[in-house]
Structures are given as C-alpha cells and as structure tokens.
C-alpha positions, 0 to 999 in steps of 0.5 A: 514469464516470471514466477513471483512469490507475493506476500500480502497478496490477498489484501487491498494493497497488494492484490493489485500487484497480483492482478498486474502480474497476471495481466503482464503474463507472469505467474503469481504465487500468493502466500495466504493463511487460509487458501479456502477463502481465496477461491476468486484468486485461484479461479484467475490462475493464481497459485495459493500457498497456505502459510504465514510469514511467521512459519519460517520453514514454510517460507524457505520451501515456498521460495524455492524456484521463484524468480522474484519476490513482491513483499508487503507486511499487512498494516493491521497485525494480530497481537502475536504477530511480529513484523520484524520477524516476518521481514527477516524470515522473508529476506532470509528465505529469498537469499537462501533461494538465490533470488535477487529481485526483491520489491517491497511496498512498505505501505508508507514512509520509512524513517530516514534514520534507523529507528529501533522502535520502528519495524519498517526501519529495522526491516529496511536496515536488514534488507540493505545489509543483504545481497538482494537486488531490492527496490522499496516503494514508500507510498503516501496515502491511498485513494482507496482510503476514501472507501472506508467508513470514515469517508464514503458514507459522508460523501454518499449521504451528506455530500462531504469529503471528510478525512483527518487532514487539515484543509491546507495540507497537500496530499498526493493521493495514490491509487493502489492499482498504480502501486501494483503497476510500479511493483511489477515494473520494478520486477521486470526492470534490470535497470533499477536496483538497491533503490528506495522511492518515495511515491505519490499520485501526480496531483496534490490537492488541498482539501477544498481542491479535492472536494472540487475533483469529487464534484467534477467526477460525481456531478454534484456539489461536494464540500471538504471537512477535516475530520478530527482524529478522535472521530476517525479513531472512534469510527475505526474502533467501531468498524474493526473492533480496535486499532483506532486509538493508534490511528487517532494518535498518528493523525493528531500528531500530524495535525499538530506538527508545524514541520510535517513531512510532505505527503506528495512527491515529484514523480517525474524521475520515478516514472522515467525509470518505471514508465506506468500510467498514473490514475487521476483523482477524478478518473478514480472517483468516476470508477468508484462512483457507486460507492459515493452515490445513493 
C-alpha cells in the first residue's frame, strides 16, 4: 500500500484519482482548503489535510512520509492564486521529502516550447529540472464537460448536443475516471519515468458522429449543433460569476485556427505501458443518462 498525497483531489478532475487509489488498496491523503466540506471523502477512508498549495511550510509538513504525489492545479483559481508558485511549492516539497514518483494531470496540453506567459509551461520546465521521477498526462477534452450547463440542459430539453467545436473537428473525448486510472497506473509502475503523454479517449468522432453515439445510448434522435464561443462564455459567466470571457476567447481562437492541433491521440503506446480499460462514449452516456433525460 502506497501513501499518496493528492492535490486537487476534491475537484471533478482529480477526485477519480482518489477513488482509484482506494480501489487499488492505497491510502490517499488529500490537500483541501476546507476539510469540513469533504466528509464524504473522509467517510471512504481518505485522510484530509487542511491547507493550500500557497502555504509552502504546510506542504513540506504534509509531504513527509509519503510515497508518491498526484498533482493537479485547479483550472479555476482565485485572483490572488499563483499557479506557478503552487507548482514550485509542491515540487520543492516533494524533493525535500526524498520522494521520487510525481504524477501530474496537467488538465490539458502544454506548449512544446517553453512559454514565459503560460503557467503550465513554466511548471513543466521546473519539474524537468528537478530530480523527480515524473510522469505528466496532457488530456484533451473531458466527457464530463457534457454535464455542464452548456450541454446537458440542451440534450435534455431540445435533443441537441452542443459544444463550441465545429462540426468537422475530431475530438478524442476522455472520461475523467480513465485519467484517474492512468495516474494510479503510473504511480504503480517502475517502468515509466520522466515522460510526458498526450492522452485522449480511444474514439474521435466529429460532431454528427458524437450525436449518433448519444442517440444510440439514450434511445432517441439527438442532433449536433456547434455552439458559438460567445454563447459558451455567456453561460459560464451566468453560472459561475465570471471566467467565461477567457473561455470564449480560447474557443474563438480554436474555431478560427486553420492549423488547429489535433484533439485526439493514438493511445496504443500509452496503453501498452499503462494497461487500463478505457471508457467508450456510449457507455459513459448510458452511465449518466439521468443527466440527459427528463
């Protein structure tokens, strides 16, 4: 049994890592700003450590005695939060504790050339200059995004799958459970180190093909409509009180980019090294059918 310190483990992206660690017989220790809000995790046997990635001294204390680190920086940070400082604090604490295994779910792609304006790029360079035995996963787009107010309500009320991706663009939609499985597999593996992996689902449908998979899973006719970036931003601002303008700009840039980087990857080499069972789109939709049905 490994003692694994998990950052971001109370959120939707890293929580599956926590659950997979428990399933595999490991002991997850989750850093959280407010342990009183995470009684459900505590009841499952998760050890909660109250603090934040900005509290450097606490991180050094938390890291002592751990066997591995599962790292994730939340996608939405407060105005005073500094992702680069968070990453450096975690990496420094890991090195100081003598831990080698460090697995980072980067929540998306990282620029191939170091970008001084990109927090993930700066953190990666810092990690690569450390002595840590790191594995970095760079996922495409999560299936769980369909549960957001920009997709699920439209499927439920209008039989439309909508997302700010043009009809002809292939997306390797990825289940967060599968990323959790890959993170845990990397923690358990001695054969994978100092590697960065682009990861996606094993299917890459264009918009109408995605709608057909929803139709098959839900047993009714579903159509695909590409959402405008402006509408996506408006929905996010209304639902979360901000952040939508940045997301709208990102999708606007993607929709206007004639040389858009692929959003799907051949997973065969990754799955040879880290053999986990990947979730199909239809299976995922069936598992979450109540979110798309009146």
